[in-house]
N, C-alpha and C positions, 0 to 999 in steps of 0.2 A: 504494500500500500504506500505508494510514493506520496509524500506530503505535497499539498498544493502550494501556491505562491505565498509570499509574505502578506501580512495584514497591513496594507497601506505602507506607512513609513516604518512599521515595526517588523522585525524579523519574526518568522513564524514560531521559532523556538520560544520567544518571549511569551506569546499567547499560550502556547502549549504548557509551558512550565508555570505560568501564572495560574492557569486553570487547575493544574495539578496541585499547586501549593494551596489554593483556596479549598479545593476538594479534600485534600489530605487533612487540613486543619479541621474542617467541618466533620469529616468522617471520624477522625480520632476523638473529637469531642463527643460525638454520639456514641461511639464504641465505649468510651470510658464511662459516660453517664448511664448508659442503658445496659451495659454488659459488665465490664470489668469492675466498676465500682460496686455493683450489686453482688457480684461473685465474691468479692473480697470480704463480704460480711460473714462468709462461711468459716467454720472452724478449720484449723490447720490439720493437714493430714500428710504423712510422709509419702510423697510420690516423686522424689527426685533421686532415689537410689538406682543403681544399676543402669546408668544412662545409655550405655551402648546397646544393652538388651532392649531398652525402651525404644531407642531410635530404630533399631533393626525391625522390630515389630511394627512400629508406626509406618515405616516405609512400605512394608508389604501390605498393610491395611489401607493406607492412603494412596500411594502411587500404584501399587499392585492391585488395588481394589479387591483384596482377597476375600473379605467378608461380603462384599457386594455380590461377588460371583459365586458364592458358596451354594446357591440354590440351582445353579445351571445344570449340575448333574441330575437334578430332579425335574428337568425340562421346564424350569421357570426362566424364561429368556429375558426377563426385564433387567436382570443384572448386566447382561451384555450391552443392552442399550444404554444403561446408565454409565457403564465403564467407558463406552465409546464417546459419549457426550463429555465425560470428565476428561479423558485424554485429549479430546478436541479442544476443550477449554484450556488445558495446559499448553497446547500447541499455539493457540492464539495469544495467550498471556505472554509467552516468550516472544512472539512476533511483535507485540506492542513495544517491548523494550528495544527491539532492533529497528523496526520499520517506522515507529512513531516517535518515541522519545530519543532514540539515537539519531535517526535520519533527519529529524527536524533541526538538530543542531548542526549536523554535517551530512550532507546528502550522500556522500560516498561511504558513510559508515557501514551499511550492510555489505557492500562489496569488499571493504577492507576486512570485515570480520569473517565473512563466509566465502569470499571470492565470487566471481560472476556466476560460475556454475552452481554454487551453493544457493545463491539468491534465487536463481531460476528454479531450482528444484523445490526450494522452500515455498516460493510463491505459487507454483503449480499445486503443491500439496495443500496449501491453505485454500486455494481456489476450489479444489475438489472437496476438501473437508467441509467447506462452507455449505456446499450442496448436500453432502451426506448429513451434516448436522440438521439442515432444514427437514430432511426426510425423517430423521430420528425424532426431532421435536414434534413433527406432525403425528408420528406414531405414538409418542408419549401423551399428547393431548387426547388423541382418539382413545387410547387405552384407559386413561383416567376418567374421561367424561362420557365416553360412549360404551366401551366394552365393560368398564367398571368391575374389575375383579374384586373379590370379597375384601381383600386387605386395603383397597382404596375406596371402600364404601363408608368409612367412618366420617363423622362430621369434620374432624381435623384435617382429613385428607381431601376434603371437598372445598378447601378455602380458595378464595379468589387469587391469593398470592401465586398459586401455581400457574394460573393463566397469565398473570402479569409478567412473571419471571420468564416463562417460556416465550411469551410475546417479545420481550426485550432481547432475549438471546437470539430469537429468530430475526429480529430487526438488525442485530449486529451482523448476522450472516448475510442478510440481504444487502446491507450497506457495504459489506466486504466485496461482494460480487459486483455491485454497481460502481463502487470506487474503482475497481479494476477496469470495468467496462468503459467508464467515461475517461479514465486516464488514457486508455488506448485510443478511444474515439477522438480525443483532442490532439492526437499525434504523439503521444508519449512513446518513448523508446527505451531500450535497455532490457535486462533480463526479466524485469517484472511485467513487461509487455507480452511475454510468451505464455501467459496463463490461458487455459483452454476454455473454461466456461465464460470467463470475463471477455475473452476474445470473441467468442460467439455472440455474446450480448452486444458487444461493441458493433459488430457487423449489422446486427438487427437495428440498433439505434441509428446508425448511419443510413441504413436503408429507409428509415422512417423520416429522414430529412433533418435530423438533429445535427447542427453544424459544429464547427470547432469552438466557437465562442461559447455556445450553450453547453457544450461538453465540458469546457474548462470550468464554467460556473458550477455545473452539476458534480464534477469531480470534487471541487472544494466543499460543496454542500454535504455530500455523503461522507467525505473524509471527516469533517467536523462533527457530523451527526454520530458517526461511529465513535469518535473520541468522547463525545458528550455522554453517550450511553455507558461507555466504560467507566468514566468518572462518576456518573450518576449511580451506578451499581454500588460503588464504595459507600455512598451515603444511605442508599435504600436498603441494602442487605441487612443491617442490624435491626431493622423493623420487621423482618420476615423470617420464615422458617429456613430461608437459605443462608441464615447466619451459620448454619452447620458447615458451610464451605470454609469458614475460618475456624470454627470451634472444634470440628471433628478431628483435624490433625492434632490439635492440642489434646483432645480427649484420648486419641490413640496413643499418644506419647505417655500420658499420665494414667493409663489404664492400670488396673491392679495386676500385679505379677504373681499373686497368690492363687491357690486353687479356688475356683468359684464357690465351693461349698464352705469356705472359711468366712465367718462373720467377724468383723472387728470387735475387740473387747471394749469394755467400759471400765475406766478407773473409778470404781464405786466410791472410794474414799475421798477423791479429789475432784469429782465432777459435780458441778453446781446444778445441772439439769440432765435428766436421763432420757436418752432417745432424742427424737426430733419432732417438735410440734410447732416450731416457728422457723423462719428463714435462718436466723442466726444459729439454730441448733444443728443445721446440716453442715457437712464439710464443703469446702469450696469446690471439690471435685463433683460432689452430688449436685451442686448448683450449676456447674459447668455442663453437666449432662443434659440439662434442659435446652441449652443453646446448641449443643452438638446434635440433638435429636433431629433427624431428617423428616420426621412425620411421614414415614413410609408405610406404617401399619404392619410391618413384619412381626414385631413383638406381640402385638395384640392378636394377630392372625394365627399364632401358634400357642397362645395362652390357654391351657386346659380349662381354667376357670371361665374365661370369656367365651370360649367355644361351647360351654355347657350352660350358658345363659346367666352367668353371674355378672355383677356390676364391674368387677375389676377389668381395667384396660391398662396394661403397663405404659403404653404410649401416652394415655391421658394423665397418668400419675406424674411423669416427668414434665410434660408440657404444662399441666395445670399448676405444678409447683413453680415453674418458671414464670408463668403468667401472673400468678399470685405475687411473686417477688417484684415483678415489674409494676404491677398495679399499686402496691403499697409503697414502693420506692425504698430508698435507703432508710434503715431504721436507727441510725445513729450508733453511738458507741455500744459495745457489747454489754448487755445488762441482763442477768438471769431473771430479774423481776419484770422485765419489759413485756408489755402486752401489745400485740400487733393490732392495728386499727380494724382489721378484718380477720377473723379466725381462719386458720388453714383448714381445720376439720369442720365438716358440715357445710363448707362453702366450696373452696377449690377442690378439696379431696374428701371423698366419702369414707367414713369409718368402716362401713361395710366392705368397701373395696379392699381396705387394708387387711381385713380378716379373711377375705377370699383367697389371698395369695397362698399357693402351695409350695413356694420357694423352690420350684422344680428347676428353674434356670433356663427354661425354654426361650424366654424373652431375651436373655443375655446371649444365648447361643446364636440367635437369629440376628441380633442387632448389628447392622453394618458399620456403626460408628462407636461401638464399644460402650454403650450406655450401661450402667450397672444398676438395674432396676431393683433387684432383690435386696441388697444391703440397705437401699433407701427405704423400701417398704418395711423392712424389719426394724429399722431405726424408728419409724413412725409407730410401729406396733409396740416397741419398747416404751415409747412416750405415753401411749394410751394406757399401758399396764402400770408402769412405775410412777408416772406423774399424775395421771387422771383416774387411775384405778378402774378403768373401763375394760372389761374382758367378758367374752361370752360365758354363760353359766357352765356349759360343758367343759370348757377349758379350765374354769375355776376348779371343777371337781378333779381334773387330772393333776393340776398343780398342787392342790391340797393333798392328794394322795402321795405325790412325789415328796412333799415336805414331811409328811407323817410316816410314810412307809418305805420311801426310797425307790418307788416305782410308780408308773402312772395307771396301773391296771386296777381300778376300783372294783371291788367285789370278788377278786380272785381268791380261791381257797388254797392255792398251791404255795408251797415254800420254794425257795431258790433251788432246792436239790431233788424235789419229788420226781422230776422228769428222768433223773439218772438212777432211779431205784433198780437194783439188780444188774447194773452195768459195770459195777466196780470201777467207778471213776474217782481218782484221787483228788484231793484238794491241795492247794499250795501249803496249807498249814501242815498237811501230812507229808507232802513231797516238795519242800521249798526249793530244791535244786532242779526242778523240771525245766526242760529246755524251752517249752512252749506253754504259754498261758492260753487256754481256750476260753475266750470271753463269751459267755453264753448270751448275755443280754436279757433284758426284762421280758421281752415278748416270747422268745424261745423257751424261757424258763417257766413263765407264769401263764401263758395262753395255751390252751389245750391243743389246738390244731398245730401250732408251731413247735410244740415239744417234740414232735416226730422229726423235725429238722435237726434239733440238738442231738437226738439219739442217732440219727444218720451220720452226723459229724463224728461222734464217738466211734461208730463202726468203721468209718474211713480212716480215722487216726490210728486205731488199733491195727487195722489191716496193713497199714504202712509202717507200723512199728515206731510211731512218733512218741517221744517222751513228753507227755503233756500232763497238765493238771488244770483244775478250775478253782475259782475263788469260793464257790459255794455261797454260804450265807454272808460272807464278807463282801460279795459283789453287790454293788448298788447301781442305780441308773447313772449313765454317763452325764446326764443333764441335758442331752439334746432336745427333748420335748420342751423343757423349761425355756431354753434359749430361743427356740423357734416360736414359742408362744409369747415371747416378749418379756419373760421374767428373768432378766440377766442376773439379778441378785441370787435367785434360787439356783440358777445354772452354775454360778461360780462356787456356791457352797458344795453342790454335788460333785462338780469337777475336782475341786481341791480335796474332797474326801476320797475320791477314787485315786487321785494321783498319790496321796499319802499312803494308801494301801499298796499300790503298785511299787512305789519307791521303797517301802518297808521290805518287800520281798525281792527287791532288786530285779524286777522283771525286765527282760530284754526284748522278747518277741511275743507279740500278741496276735492271735488269730480270731477274727470275729465272724459271726454269721450275718449280723445286721449291717447294711451299708451306712446307716445313720450312726451307729456306734463307731464303725470304722472311720467315717469322716471326722467325727468329733475327736476321737483319740489321736488320729494321725495328724490332722490339720489344726485343731483348736487347742488341744492340751499343751502343745509347746508354748502357747501364750502364757501358761502358768507354770512352766518348768517341767512339764511331763513329756519327755521326749523318748519315744520307744520305736522299735520296728513294728509297725502295725500293718497287718495283711488281712484282706478279706479272704474268706475261705476259698473263693474261686482262684485267686492268685496262688495260694498255698497248695491247694489240691492239684491245680494244673501243673505245678512244679513236681509234685509227687508222681503224677502220671508220666511226665516226661523223663523222670529219673528211673522209671520202672519199678517204683516201690509199691504201686498198686496197679492192678490191671483188671478192668471190667471184662467179664467173660460171658455173663448171661445175656442172651438175646432179648432185647425189648423192642419189638417191632411196633412202632407207633409214630405218628406224625406229631411233632412238638413245635409249637410256636414260642420263640423266646421273647420275653418282655424285659426291657432294660429298666433297671431301677435308676431313678434320677441321681441319687446320691452315690451310686456306684459308677454309672456311665458318665452322664453329662458333667457332673461336678468333679469327678476324679479320673475320667478318661479310661475306665476299665470296661472294655467292650469284648475283647477277644478271648480273655481267659474263661469266663463262664460258658461261652460258646464252645471253646475247646474241650472243656470238661464234658459238656453235653454230647459233643461229637465223638467222644471216646467210647461211648456206650454202644455196643454192637446192635445193629438193627434200627437205631434211632434216626429218624429223618428230621433234620432241623429246618424249620421254616421261619422266615422273617415276617414280622407284622408290618409290611411295607404300606405306605412310605414312612410310617411312624415307628422307626427303629433307629438304634444306635444314637447318633447325635440328635436326631429328631424324634426320639422316643416320647411317648405320651404318658404323663404321670398317672399312677394308679389311683390318685386321689387322697393319699395319706400324708403327703409331704407338708412341711410347714406347720406341723402340729395337728393336721386335719385328721389324724387317726382318732383324735378326741374332740374334734370340732364338728358340729352339725353344719351341713352346707346350707347356704342362705336361700338359694332359689335355683330354679332350672333343673336340668338333668344331673343326676349324680355322676361325678367324674369317673368313678370306677365302672359304672354301667356303660358309659361311652367307650371306655377302654375295652371292656368285655365285648362290646359290639365289634370293635376292630379285630380282636382275637377271633371271634366267630366267623368273620369274613374270610379268614385264611383257610377254614375247613379243617384245621388241625384238631386232634383229639385232646391234646393237653396244652395248657399254657404253662411254660416253665419260667420260674422266677429265681432270683438270688437275694431275696429280701423278705423277711417275715411280714412286714407291712403289706407288701405287694401280694403276698400269699393270701392274707386275710381279705383284702379288698377284692381280688379277682375271684376268690372262692365265693364271696357274697354275691358278686356280680353274676356268676354262673347260676347260683341258686335263685337269684331274682328273675332270671330268664327262664326258670323252670327246666334247666338242662343238667342238673347235677347227676343224673343217671347216664348222660351221654358224654359230657365234657368234664374235665377236671383241671384244677390248678395244683401244681406240685413244684417243690423246690428242686433245682438241678441236683442238689446234694442228695435228696431222697431218691431221685432216679438213678444216680450213680451208685448209691448204697445198695439199691435193689439188684444192681448188675454185678455186685461183688460176690465172690464165693463165700458161702456161710462158714 
């Protein structure tokens, strides 16, 4: 895009840089007042560690569009269109530095930098890319407003902003082609006159009788129009959802590098307010999330709660928090007693939505800009419980039982060791030098159906000759239900109690049945000095099979659909091991519950403390997941989690199919295949 002539007596570069200076001043003022000043109200959080790892990941997420493209293998082509538009944007942004801001000062700058051939190639590329971008933008508009896929049907995705932004980008592309065309039509020469589409348009305009003088004027008009739109974007973007163009790269760099199942701890002794119920209670990263959000609907479109008719929409949580912050403005110096002019709960965010969350992490897995919805929601849940004493009655009962009896199973008549009767299972008190601690967990010890899984584990461990023991009556809840239900105080009491017991026995290796126990002990206990080698049974048993210490021999000819536990799979990346254990069983045919498997697995409905929470409305999540299993035609749904086992067993019973279909733990299937 060759610059037009000077502005009367003023060199063109003066006008260009004066416009740039004014725009930059205005844009920076708006950005500070509307974005960064508000974000700085948030609490500090350590996100500056491991800079090279952060930078490497941010490059793949932003420049490589890694998370934007992650749905393409599932034949969702929208990511390709977005990536092409993004890469086109980068191409044009670079061209502005060279052909506008550089060439306006020195007309030979592009040739000096790229040489004549480079300028010709780049100009032809931009000329073709402008046409490609127009096609892509037209497709994007038609998809959003005519085709209207489900994830673009939410109110936030139907905003007028999307039309304005696409229209302005389209006008940029049109002005690019017309600037090229009228430059050639006025007799312009050089490598930039070799463009293809601009050249064809030039011939068309000349055939229409547009002369040299008119072409010269129109060249200047469209060149300055192009520059005006570019500079106008800088001021307009902070007012729109396209602020994510600036915030998303920051969000990618400052993303959490910890496992997604890890919730940040609260310093109960030195914290003035618990959880987050006001803008100042959130971290600056949680506030940045709202600006990074692209309002693409991906998170809400995979949220099990939303898909089954609940109020919760992860997209609305982060967007409404941002809008609430913008609406009330800066709230002054940090003050734990400060009351916001408009309350967050009951206005911008529904309390019901906060309790709907299953903490399954599907939203975070899908988000292309690394928004961390779950920790934000859990911080709001903590605030409701610890500051407002607002908690559903069913959750209150579970927490009361945890406090009084050390487990959440109200009404159980079993002791911690009844399940092991007749199995000759030693306790650590009896065998303190055991190599492996088998952490049974509350559910496998105290819930009748799940006790069969614990007995299967003992059978496998003994068959492999593993030197193990259990804690027996010394075992107590890891605290996971308390933490997910928002009672951080009770969680820390239970966690420290367990850690003291483990440290007293100098435990080194722990094998769990429950992914929730696994996640808590592996990822969250180190926050309180409890560092151990913690393995889920699928990891441990898969190793035993590969080492030849156990060998399934009995044929079990059945079709099995495997269900991924959220806290084993998505939150801890363990997908292959439970499948490998299942596949080791002779005759077993393993089926995937597609497309809701592995990273896109669908929650059983028990996560986030919902094992003890009544669902607020709509379809039960476990019934929706049961329907997905039934669609596979498999005889058995296999799980690796006692919560999932209960939820899917109930789902099958609710469908009236308990005589035809069944839910079993992979460990049970393996134990059945071992020699007696």
